[in-house]
N, C-alpha and C positions, 0 to 999 in steps of 0.2 A: 729480076724487079730491081728498079733504080729509084732513087730518092729525087724528089723534086720540090725545092724550097718555095717555088710558087704555091704549092698546097700546103706549106706548113703554115701553123695558126699566125694571127694576125701581128707579129713582132711588136713595135711601139704602142700600137694601139691596145693590143692585148696587156702590154705592162702597164699602162697607164690605167687601164680598168681595174686590173690587179690592185694597183698602188691604192687607187681611190676606195676600193671596197676593203682592203685589210691593212695598208697601211698610209694612211692619208698624210703623215709628214713628208711623204715623197710626192704628193700628187697635187697637181693645179698649182695654185699661185704660192707666192711666198708665204709659209705658217709662221705663225708668231712663235718667239723664242719660248720654250718649255723651261720653266724653273728649275727641272731636275734632269733633262735630257738635252738641253741648249737646242740649236737649229740646224742639227746636221743634215736633216732631210734636205734642207736648201742648198746645200752643196751639190748633192747629186741631181738636183732638179737643174741647176745653172751649170753644172760640168760633165755630167754623165748623158742624159737622155738627148742631148743636143750634138753629139760627138758621132762622126761615120767613120767606124774602123777601115773599112776597106781603102780610104783616102789616106788616112795616117800610114798604112802600109805599103801605101803607093801600088796600090791594085788599079787595075782597071776600071772596075765596076763593082758592085756589090754580089754580082752573080759571082764573080771570080772566088770571093769568100765563101759564098754559099755553096757553091761547087766543091771549095775544099773540104767543107764540112760535110756535105753530101756523100763525099769519098769515103770517110771514115765511119759514117753510119751504114753504107754500104758493106763494109767489111764484115761485117758481123751479122748473122741471123736476128741474135738477140737485139743489136742495134737497130735493126731494120723493124723488129716488132713494135719497140718502144720509140722509133723515129727520133732516135738521140744517140748519143756516144756517152763512152764512160771514162773515168779519170784517166785511164791509160791511153785512151784515144786523145785526149786534151791536151795530156803531156806531150804526145808526137806532134800535134799540130802547132804547139807552141815552141817546140825545140828543132822539128825538122822543116817546119815552112821558113825558107831562108829570108825571108822580108821582115817576118814577125821577129826570128831569131835575131835578126840584125837590130831591129828596133829597139828592143828590150836590152840586148846585150848580158842575156843571163842563162843558166840552165836550170830550167824549171824541173823540180822534183815531182814524183809521183806522190808523194805526201802533199806538198804544197796543191798541186793539181786536185785532189781529194777534197781539200779544204774549200776550194774556188768553186768545186761543184756543188758542194753540202751547203754554202752560203745562199745557192739560187735554186736548188731542189725543191721545187714549193710541191711536188705530188705528195711525198715523195717517193721517187720510184728508183732512184739510183743512177739515173739518166739525164743528160742534160739534152734538152731540146734547143730547136732554132733560137726563139725568142731568148732563152736563157742565155745561150751561146753569145747572141748578139751584146745583150746588156752586159754580159761578163767582159767582153772586149771592151765597151764602153768606159766600165769600170777600171778595167787595168791601164786604158790611155788618161783617164782622169788622175788617177794614182801615180802614174809615170809624168805627168805633165807638173803633177805638184811636187813630187821627189825631185826634179829637174831645176826647179826654182830655189831649192837649197843644194844643189850638187854643182856649185861655179865651175868647179874644176874637172867636171865629168868624169871623176874617177869611179862612179858606181856606189858611192858612199855619201851620206850625210852626216853631220856632226850630230851626237847624240842630243847635246845643249839644245838643239834646234827642234827636237821633236814636240816642245809644249807648243811651240808657234805653230807647227802644221796642225796638230790636234786641234788648237783651238782656230784655226782657218777652215778646218771642218767642220766645226761648231758644236762640238762635244762639250758637256761640261763635265771636266775631270779634276778630281783633288789633287793637291801635290803629292799625296801618301800613294795614290792609284798611278801617277805619272812615274814616281820612284820605281814603282814595281813594273811598269812597262820598260822604262830604260834597263833595267836588270835583264829581263826576260829577252830584250830584242836587238840590244846593243852587243858590240864586241870589241875588245882591244886589238888595235892593228898598229903595226910599227910601221911609220911612214916618215920617211925624210929625217931619219934619226930622231924620230920622237913616237912615243907610245899615244895614240889617240883613241878615244871612245867614239865609234861610229857605228852608223846603221847600213846595211846594204839594201839594196832595193828589194829582193825576195822576202827577206825578214820585214821590211816595210809593209808589202804586200800582205804578208800573213798577219801583221799587226792590224790592219786595215779590214780585211775579212773579219776577223774576230771580233774587233770593236763594233762593227756595224751590227754583224749578226746577232751577238750578245746583248748588245742595246735594244735591238728590234724585239728579240725574245722576252728580255726583261720588261721593255715598254708594253708589250702586248698584254702582259699579265699584271700590270700596275693596278693596284688596288684604289680606282678611281672612286672618289666621294664627292658627290653633289657637282658631278661633272668635270673635277679638279684632279688632275695627276697628283699623286702623293711620294711618288719614288721611292715606294715600297711594294713589296709582295712577297707572296708564301709559296715557295715550290713544294710539291711532293718529291720524294726522291726521285721517283720513277721519271717524272717530268724533268727535273733537273740533270738526271743523264742523258736523258733524250736530247735534251738543248745543248751540252757541253761536250758528250763524247763524239758526236757527227762532225765537230770542228777539232 
């Protein structure tokens, strides 16, 4: 039994249909800015769904990336039954595929790969299917392009002070107190050129991007809308709260 990506669900069209039905902030024309959540969906419309991962990785065609994905689907009976990959497979793809490893220049951890999968596991069945895999690659490319705009010396780090500019570019509405919390969580002190600098590495940046997107989506989906207007408030049951936060 072999995996055939040409038989996989419809990729970009399936993603757009999903977003139109469930997350309109990502779908269609540029959305109006939300008073509470900003315009973060517009960043993904402009920078994610238009990107071709196989070209960025210098592959010959999309089929080459599809065959790579199919190779890991075929390695496990459970994968074959679900027509997808698991977090350990994703970790191997990112770390052991030379052109992808060279493109990002980091070592992807199993924990981060689990978080990446959880962001797009819409079933949720614990597997990443081909359309989800392709969307993830586009997200990674968009985040990497944004990161490189601030990593002028190509050190693999950006200044922590730049984080607020990046998040504003993404379109989120984040208070100064929340920004301080994010800086404490995702920055690190690094000795460089005789100085101690507060920096953010690319893998931490990806982890932040995933959680910021997923938590905002989860909260916004539950917003206590009044008269068709978002309120920026909601009420979580304990079980629902745990399911939202523990998956990431």
